Legacy VTK file of the C-alpha trace (Angstrom):
# vtk DataFile Version 3.0
C-alpha trace
ASCII
DATASET POLYDATA
POINTS 550 float
3.796 -30.030 -7.867
5.123 -26.907 -9.590
8.675 -27.333 -10.845
11.173 -25.291 -12.815
13.243 -26.335 -15.799
16.995 -25.963 -15.346
18.959 -23.971 -17.893
21.444 -26.075 -19.868
24.236 -23.556 -19.231
23.524 -23.436 -15.508
23.307 -20.732 -12.870
25.139 -17.414 -12.904
25.578 -17.212 -9.143
25.119 -19.266 -5.996
23.495 -16.412 -4.114
21.385 -13.488 -5.296
20.094 -10.578 -3.219
17.174 -8.437 -4.390
16.803 -5.107 -2.604
13.561 -3.153 -2.992
14.155 0.522 -2.210
10.522 1.282 -1.535
9.339 4.508 -3.156
12.594 5.375 -4.955
11.529 6.162 -8.515
13.344 7.736 -11.438
12.823 11.074 -13.141
15.172 13.439 -14.933
13.595 16.392 -13.118
16.010 17.971 -10.654
15.785 18.587 -6.929
14.358 22.060 -7.501
11.226 20.276 -8.740
11.026 17.977 -5.756
13.357 15.137 -6.674
14.769 14.056 -3.298
16.616 11.222 -5.019
18.506 13.751 -7.148
19.218 15.964 -4.148
20.471 13.187 -1.864
24.189 12.482 -1.657
24.180 8.780 -2.560
27.576 7.921 -4.030
27.120 4.159 -3.728
23.685 3.834 -5.328
24.282 6.519 -7.931
27.641 4.972 -8.696
25.977 1.622 -9.328
23.365 3.214 -11.583
26.104 4.960 -13.552
28.670 2.196 -13.944
26.759 -1.097 -13.809
23.995 -2.617 -15.960
20.812 -0.619 -15.327
17.384 -0.535 -16.984
14.174 1.362 -16.318
11.102 -0.624 -15.286
7.513 0.515 -15.515
5.949 0.361 -12.039
2.518 1.942 -12.340
-0.756 1.681 -14.211
-1.405 -1.300 -16.431
2.092 -2.662 -15.737
0.933 -3.531 -12.215
-2.716 -4.354 -12.909
-4.256 -0.931 -12.313
-7.126 0.298 -14.508
-5.104 2.800 -16.568
-1.699 4.415 -16.836
-3.080 7.437 -15.020
-3.076 5.299 -11.861
-0.095 5.263 -9.531
1.570 2.047 -8.543
1.687 1.117 -4.881
3.577 -1.218 -2.618
0.900 -3.894 -2.539
0.509 -4.349 -6.291
4.218 -3.767 -6.856
5.182 -6.650 -4.606
2.425 -8.832 -6.065
3.990 -8.353 -9.494
7.579 -8.693 -8.264
6.771 -11.992 -6.587
4.572 -13.507 -9.282
6.307 -12.469 -12.507
2.974 -11.651 -14.099
0.329 -8.906 -14.083
-3.061 -9.501 -12.476
-6.044 -7.177 -12.488
-5.908 -5.531 -9.068
-8.441 -4.280 -6.528
-9.262 -0.930 -8.104
-9.904 -2.479 -11.491
-11.841 -5.444 -10.137
-14.150 -3.255 -8.062
-14.761 -0.817 -10.907
-15.614 -3.694 -13.232
-17.983 -5.269 -10.705
-19.829 -1.967 -10.322
-19.983 -1.344 -14.067
-21.330 -4.809 -14.879
-23.560 -4.874 -11.802
-22.143 -8.094 -10.363
-21.374 -6.447 -7.018
-25.046 -5.682 -6.468
-26.429 -9.103 -7.360
-24.014 -10.981 -5.115
-25.285 -12.705 -1.966
-23.367 -10.488 0.472
-24.718 -7.197 -0.909
-28.220 -8.660 -0.803
-27.652 -9.789 2.784
-26.378 -6.345 3.838
-29.416 -4.649 2.261
-31.914 -7.181 3.577
-30.546 -6.790 7.103
-31.145 -3.031 7.080
-34.636 -3.324 5.603
-35.874 -6.105 7.870
-34.538 -4.396 11.004
-35.177 -0.816 9.856
-31.538 -0.228 10.776
-28.659 1.917 9.557
-26.305 1.220 6.658
-22.804 2.453 7.547
-19.989 3.032 5.047
-16.445 3.340 6.414
-13.267 3.894 4.400
-10.665 6.169 2.878
-12.323 9.261 1.449
-10.535 10.210 -1.789
-10.008 9.211 -5.402
-6.392 8.157 -4.849
-7.328 4.674 -6.162
-4.673 3.049 -3.984
-6.857 1.927 -1.079
-10.273 3.123 -2.250
-12.118 5.390 -4.634
-14.878 7.834 -3.765
-16.743 6.853 -6.937
-17.113 3.320 -5.563
-18.673 4.766 -2.422
-21.113 6.914 -4.380
-22.109 3.978 -6.580
-22.983 1.910 -3.508
-24.895 4.786 -1.908
-26.884 5.271 -5.127
-27.721 1.586 -5.312
-28.627 1.307 -1.614
-31.058 4.214 -1.925
-32.586 2.694 -5.062
-33.113 -0.450 -2.993
-35.096 1.602 -0.480
-32.513 2.045 2.281
-33.707 5.003 4.354
-30.838 5.693 6.765
-27.150 5.851 5.812
-24.177 6.984 7.879
-20.676 7.682 6.551
-17.393 7.450 8.437
-14.694 9.138 6.383
-10.949 8.652 6.737
-9.146 11.661 5.308
-6.352 10.912 2.861
-3.720 13.569 2.095
-1.271 10.799 1.215
-2.349 9.300 -2.088
-3.761 12.722 -3.024
-2.586 16.298 -2.238
-1.838 16.714 1.451
-4.515 19.327 2.202
-7.200 18.337 -0.274
-9.864 17.029 2.133
-12.302 19.886 1.508
-11.885 19.452 -2.253
-13.548 16.071 -1.782
-15.869 16.951 1.075
-17.579 20.057 -0.310
-18.920 18.532 -3.555
-19.738 15.338 -1.669
-21.916 17.251 0.795
-23.754 18.765 -2.187
-24.273 15.226 -3.469
-25.652 14.159 -0.073
-27.884 17.253 0.032
-29.539 16.160 -3.190
-30.666 13.012 -1.392
-31.573 14.753 1.849
-33.953 16.973 -0.105
-35.710 13.775 -1.184
-36.149 12.670 2.419
-33.194 10.308 2.686
-31.553 10.347 6.134
-27.911 10.371 5.055
-25.134 12.021 7.076
-21.409 11.964 7.706
-21.070 10.650 11.258
-17.353 10.553 12.054
-13.905 10.773 10.562
-10.276 11.730 10.930
-6.864 11.349 9.346
-5.894 7.941 8.000
-2.666 7.911 10.017
-4.499 8.871 13.217
-7.278 6.327 13.325
-8.555 3.035 11.960
-6.065 2.264 9.157
-3.171 0.658 11.027
-1.395 -2.289 9.416
0.779 -5.247 10.390
-0.207 -4.891 14.070
2.056 -1.848 14.300
-0.239 0.350 16.414
-3.597 -1.018 17.511
-4.282 2.233 19.363
-5.100 3.696 15.928
-7.808 1.070 15.503
-9.065 1.707 19.032
-9.381 5.428 18.344
-11.232 4.661 15.134
-13.558 2.232 16.881
-14.361 4.764 19.595
-15.161 7.447 17.015
-17.069 5.346 14.469
-18.832 2.845 16.711
-19.185 4.565 20.095
-19.496 8.141 18.877
-16.785 9.148 21.328
-14.514 11.991 20.238
-14.393 15.705 19.790
-17.812 16.925 18.710
-18.634 19.088 15.704
-21.716 20.117 13.777
-20.215 19.000 10.465
-17.124 17.415 8.952
-16.306 20.720 7.290
-16.354 22.508 10.639
-14.051 19.828 12.083
-11.491 20.109 9.296
-11.493 23.905 9.292
-11.173 24.016 13.081
-8.258 21.596 13.176
-6.454 23.528 10.451
-7.004 26.818 12.266
-5.640 25.327 15.482
-2.621 23.790 13.745
-1.980 25.284 10.276
0.856 22.840 9.557
-1.187 19.665 10.064
-1.899 17.706 6.883
-4.967 15.613 6.176
-3.549 12.195 7.014
-2.727 13.385 10.557
-5.926 15.325 11.303
-7.443 14.275 14.648
-10.645 12.287 14.831
-14.055 13.926 15.002
-17.645 12.956 15.760
-20.675 14.731 14.277
-23.482 15.451 16.752
-27.056 16.669 16.428
-28.597 19.777 18.002
-28.923 17.899 21.291
-25.232 16.992 21.320
-25.820 13.316 20.535
-23.683 11.444 17.972
-25.584 11.081 14.700
-24.118 7.747 13.678
-23.108 5.247 16.360
-23.023 1.624 15.189
-25.809 -0.316 16.890
-27.046 -3.904 16.940
-28.629 -5.034 13.647
-26.856 -2.326 11.596
-24.920 -3.128 8.423
-21.340 -1.929 7.866
-19.311 -1.959 4.653
-15.622 -1.102 4.778
-15.135 0.188 1.257
-11.332 0.033 0.957
-10.258 -2.575 -1.577
-6.608 -2.812 -0.548
-5.933 -5.264 2.219
-3.047 -4.208 4.428
-4.756 -1.309 6.223
-8.162 -3.002 6.260
-7.411 -6.197 8.171
-7.300 -4.876 11.745
-10.521 -2.861 11.651
-12.219 -5.823 9.927
-11.125 -8.060 12.794
-12.470 -5.539 15.287
-15.901 -5.703 13.668
-16.006 -9.489 13.285
-14.000 -11.230 16.047
-15.980 -11.562 19.251
-12.911 -12.622 21.279
-10.536 -9.902 20.040
-8.156 -8.817 22.831
-6.038 -6.177 21.076
-8.058 -3.395 22.707
-11.172 -2.954 24.845
-14.171 -2.464 22.575
-16.548 -1.849 25.531
-19.301 -3.511 23.528
-19.464 -5.695 20.426
-22.497 -4.753 18.330
-24.139 -7.601 16.444
-24.016 -6.361 12.867
-23.657 -7.536 9.295
-20.122 -6.563 8.206
-18.558 -6.852 4.776
-15.293 -5.709 3.271
-15.100 -4.421 -0.250
-12.796 -7.388 -0.797
-11.425 -10.219 1.287
-8.275 -8.719 2.720
-6.568 -11.960 3.786
-7.534 -15.030 1.794
-5.735 -17.484 4.050
-7.146 -16.213 7.317
-10.527 -15.418 5.686
-10.590 -11.796 6.845
-13.344 -10.825 6.574
-15.590 -13.810 5.895
-18.069 -11.584 4.028
-16.892 -9.446 1.103
-18.399 -7.842 -1.969
-15.754 -8.430 -4.683
-13.445 -11.429 -5.019
-9.718 -10.514 -4.991
-7.343 -11.608 -7.758
-6.190 -15.198 -7.606
-2.396 -14.979 -7.771
-0.885 -18.421 -8.212
2.470 -19.934 -9.198
4.578 -17.341 -7.413
8.350 -17.320 -7.420
8.376 -18.258 -3.745
6.346 -21.397 -4.352
8.532 -22.488 -7.264
11.720 -21.958 -5.258
10.299 -23.846 -2.275
9.428 -26.780 -4.517
12.947 -26.753 -5.955
14.473 -26.885 -2.462
15.893 -23.364 -2.695
16.166 -21.667 0.674
14.768 -18.123 0.770
15.198 -15.215 3.142
12.761 -12.292 3.417
13.424 -9.224 5.568
11.949 -5.814 6.297
10.707 -3.675 9.146
7.081 -3.835 10.225
5.856 -1.214 7.743
6.855 -3.373 4.772
7.218 -6.832 6.293
3.913 -7.995 4.823
5.048 -6.831 1.408
8.065 -9.155 1.221
5.984 -12.033 2.619
2.175 -11.867 2.184
1.999 -9.715 -0.953
5.158 -11.263 -2.422
3.590 -14.697 -2.127
0.387 -13.696 -3.938
-1.651 -12.479 -0.952
-0.889 -15.689 0.885
-0.133 -15.920 4.590
2.368 -18.372 6.011
5.007 -20.437 4.258
5.224 -22.761 1.278
7.869 -24.783 3.104
8.840 -23.399 6.483
12.045 -25.419 6.614
13.254 -23.537 3.516
11.876 -20.061 4.225
13.144 -17.609 6.842
11.126 -14.438 7.397
12.492 -11.706 9.665
10.629 -8.619 10.851
12.306 -5.621 12.488
9.754 -3.742 14.600
9.083 -0.248 13.251
9.030 2.777 15.525
5.586 4.237 16.198
6.427 7.847 15.317
6.029 10.122 12.292
8.810 8.868 10.070
10.228 12.291 9.265
11.220 12.472 12.936
13.576 9.540 12.369
14.146 9.219 8.615
16.739 6.497 9.147
13.847 4.284 10.270
15.178 0.754 10.885
17.643 0.641 8.001
20.596 -0.099 10.280
18.878 -2.995 12.018
17.718 -4.379 8.682
21.256 -4.166 7.361
22.670 -5.872 10.465
20.313 -8.812 9.938
20.963 -8.890 6.209
24.727 -9.061 6.676
24.317 -12.089 8.945
22.056 -13.798 6.425
24.439 -13.141 3.517
27.495 -14.389 5.354
25.684 -17.535 6.504
25.558 -18.759 2.869
22.283 -20.515 3.734
20.080 -18.698 1.238
20.480 -18.789 -2.547
17.734 -16.140 -2.766
17.339 -13.183 -0.413
14.875 -10.306 -0.647
14.716 -7.187 1.499
12.651 -4.011 1.546
14.011 -0.709 2.847
10.986 1.495 3.543
12.627 4.934 3.899
11.934 6.369 0.447
8.240 5.573 0.725
7.355 6.082 4.381
9.391 9.266 4.855
8.338 10.414 1.395
4.694 10.141 2.449
5.253 12.784 5.127
5.907 15.406 2.428
9.086 16.466 4.222
11.751 16.985 1.553
14.707 17.457 3.895
13.826 14.404 5.988
13.398 12.284 2.862
16.832 13.346 1.628
18.332 12.400 5.008
16.601 9.041 4.882
17.947 8.315 1.407
21.459 9.348 2.373
21.338 7.018 5.354
20.178 4.235 3.053
23.258 4.762 0.920
25.507 4.191 3.928
23.705 0.906 4.488
24.048 -0.039 0.821
27.793 0.492 1.093
27.912 -2.159 3.827
25.745 -4.533 1.802
27.804 -4.086 -1.363
30.986 -4.893 0.560
29.473 -8.125 1.882
28.305 -9.034 -1.624
31.908 -8.663 -2.786
33.135 -10.896 0.020
30.480 -13.565 -0.513
30.284 -13.490 -4.302
26.614 -12.487 -4.137
24.935 -10.925 -7.158
23.150 -7.792 -5.971
20.034 -6.461 -7.703
18.449 -3.191 -6.572
15.105 -1.877 -7.724
11.929 -0.263 -6.336
8.220 -1.034 -6.285
7.039 2.468 -7.340
8.058 6.093 -7.134
7.547 8.555 -4.268
10.743 10.251 -3.069
11.475 11.236 -6.667
8.606 13.754 -6.660
8.191 15.524 -3.326
6.457 18.618 -4.735
3.183 19.012 -6.564
4.011 19.777 -10.187
2.353 22.133 -12.644
1.368 20.995 -16.129
4.748 22.324 -17.249
6.460 19.937 -14.834
7.762 22.616 -12.485
7.159 22.878 -8.743
3.825 24.335 -7.749
4.173 27.076 -5.127
1.854 28.302 -2.381
1.069 31.932 -1.524
4.235 32.196 0.564
6.346 31.117 -2.422
7.237 27.722 -0.976
6.794 24.511 -2.996
3.578 22.618 -2.299
4.527 19.221 -0.819
3.418 16.023 -2.486
2.783 12.983 -0.302
1.555 10.466 -2.868
3.280 7.964 -5.122
4.346 8.936 -8.633
3.865 7.715 -12.180
7.608 7.483 -12.738
9.504 4.298 -13.624
12.030 2.702 -11.292
15.584 1.656 -11.956
16.822 -1.924 -11.846
20.580 -2.250 -11.434
22.564 -5.462 -11.323
25.905 -5.595 -9.522
27.963 -8.681 -10.269
31.202 -8.768 -8.221
32.837 -10.532 -11.161
31.481 -8.036 -13.692
30.351 -10.669 -16.181
26.550 -10.527 -16.151
24.774 -8.176 -18.556
21.208 -6.937 -18.922
19.186 -7.043 -22.108
18.759 -3.372 -22.945
16.702 -4.175 -26.052
13.859 -5.944 -24.282
10.554 -4.183 -24.986
8.047 -3.094 -22.334
10.218 -3.742 -19.314
8.390 -3.666 -15.990
8.321 -5.080 -12.481
6.912 -8.316 -13.904
10.319 -9.083 -15.456
12.092 -9.299 -12.098
10.896 -12.767 -11.026
12.181 -14.443 -14.192
15.446 -12.537 -13.727
15.946 -14.032 -10.253
15.187 -17.496 -11.610
17.599 -16.957 -14.501
20.416 -15.963 -12.162
19.902 -19.176 -10.192
19.874 -21.298 -13.347
16.197 -21.800 -14.158
13.967 -20.975 -17.099
10.937 -18.875 -16.259
7.633 -20.797 -16.167
4.916 -20.358 -18.750
3.260 -16.942 -18.614
6.063 -15.195 -16.732
7.449 -12.027 -18.274
10.956 -12.665 -19.646
14.214 -12.321 -17.761
16.210 -9.098 -17.971
19.483 -11.062 -18.227
21.355 -11.111 -21.512
22.696 -14.642 -21.982
25.414 -15.340 -24.548
LINES 1 551
550 0 1 2 3 4 5 6 7 8 9 10 11 12 13 14 15 16 17 18 19 20 21 22 23 24 25 26 27 28 29 30 31 32 33 34 35 36 37 38 39 40 41 42 43 44 45 46 47 48 49 50 51 52 53 54 55 56 57 58 59 60 61 62 63 64 65 66 67 68 69 70 71 72 73 74 75 76 77 78 79 80 81 82 83 84 85 86 87 88 89 90 91 92 93 94 95 96 97 98 99 100 101 102 103 104 105 106 107 108 109 110 111 112 113 114 115 116 117 118 119 120 121 122 123 124 125 126 127 128 129 130 131 132 133 134 135 136 137 138 139 140 141 142 143 144 145 146 147 148 149 150 151 152 153 154 155 156 157 158 159 160 161 162 163 164 165 166 167 168 169 170 171 172 173 174 175 176 177 178 179 180 181 182 183 184 185 186 187 188 189 190 191 192 193 194 195 196 197 198 199 200 201 202 203 204 205 206 207 208 209 210 211 212 213 214 215 216 217 218 219 220 221 222 223 224 225 226 227 228 229 230 231 232 233 234 235 236 237 238 239 240 241 242 243 244 245 246 247 248 249 250 251 252 253 254 255 256 257 258 259 260 261 262 263 264 265 266 267 268 269 270 271 272 273 274 275 276 277 278 279 280 281 282 283 284 285 286 287 288 289 290 291 292 293 294 295 296 297 298 299 300 301 302 303 304 305 306 307 308 309 310 311 312 313 314 315 316 317 318 319 320 321 322 323 324 325 326 327 328 329 330 331 332 333 334 335 336 337 338 339 340 341 342 343 344 345 346 347 348 349 350 351 352 353 354 355 356 357 358 359 360 361 362 363 364 365 366 367 368 369 370 371 372 373 374 375 376 377 378 379 380 381 382 383 384 385 386 387 388 389 390 391 392 393 394 395 396 397 398 399 400 401 402 403 404 405 406 407 408 409 410 411 412 413 414 415 416 417 418 419 420 421 422 423 424 425 426 427 428 429 430 431 432 433 434 435 436 437 438 439 440 441 442 443 444 445 446 447 448 449 450 451 452 453 454 455 456 457 458 459 460 461 462 463 464 465 466 467 468 469 470 471 472 473 474 475 476 477 478 479 480 481 482 483 484 485 486 487 488 489 490 491 492 493 494 495 496 497 498 499 500 501 502 503 504 505 506 507 508 509 510 511 512 513 514 515 516 517 518 519 520 521 522 523 524 525 526 527 528 529 530 531 532 533 534 535 536 537 538 539 540 541 542 543 544 545 546 547 548 549
């Protein structure tokens, strides 16, 4: 059994609260260049940053297991690192490596997918997020699999593309589609039957998560599988038409579309004996559609029919529930997490967020592990998220989260508490600067309540983030200034950033200090810091604590 070694000079507090302000990064650029954090009136949080021990933590690229420092961090990998205290190679890197060394294509599942299409003379379908954002997927992975499938004599391929505009510029769909169609044309000229069959915005169909809105999955199913949706001659025509009809709509919210032939029939319905690969590598928004393709008794929506196919995910999206059973690349094995150590030491833990980030403080925090280490010691609370665009209610569920958190703190049942406030990330993803500012300002009101309770209960409060987002709401030029459109307005940015995040420690007694001299500080240092505060040495391999002990 995993155990921790107690520090000879003991714990620094009986209760520690870690708050993750999702998507609240740090940059010295001002609000005129899209920094909603700078623009927001946040006297409590900014006061803590100014007057209490604060350090910057790296939260992107190699610090969270991504291939390079040109890659943004994201909530999944951020919470993996926060919960495990170490850095593991993540999905994007693992998939790229498996393609480069060829291991993906010699694995039994790839061979099974290919063999199924050849023996049945059936269609190979690819479904996934269509961009190079490298958060959920990468278009290069898709092209590599298409190239290999054609080399292996697959004659008919259909593509179902989910438009991004979230991890990449908000209206960039045609920047990906146009060169991709040229790429497909090069194969069509050689007699390969390869076409885009359906698609739509990622926040409109298919990519729901945490059972928040299964109607998204149903819409995706109807478009991709049944060929039911608004008909177009091409994906380009669909995108251009939707933009003409609603100039303000951004890619992630574009309606679904189905491509039809000259007779008005869908070109790419999913039929019995077909093969389907869902090419996203990140798990949270891949689980529900994977279940729809693989669970015969699914009752979350009416599928009308359940085609008998060979389905594989790019990765296994839930290792405990084995979703899906067939996958092309093995996910990272994240062991010895903070949660497991604390459970073994008899330390009660409390995890809280609203639906949008609930899985992050539980599943991802615990190393992509569902369930509990010791249910008698772990309390997980989920506040149901609203099913609306988050800029319509930028407060989200911060009040309800805070209400629950106050009760947990005052109960004195939990030496370690963790909570995620989603506003900075989820409202930030809408590209709406004003709404993001309002969401952050509402968060500060909630933090004032939490800080007061920490004073009353003697709780050490630590506040950080998993990555940036709200800190850069405009696309920036190479000079670092806001990019403007033809009308002179800043071009919104809906993706995460490459900026660091702040970690601030508030000790009601004012005695605890942070080690400002520690080199290469990142999210991986947080787990050891929580252990240190509760009187334990970090286990072997963990990045060191941020606490400065006398």
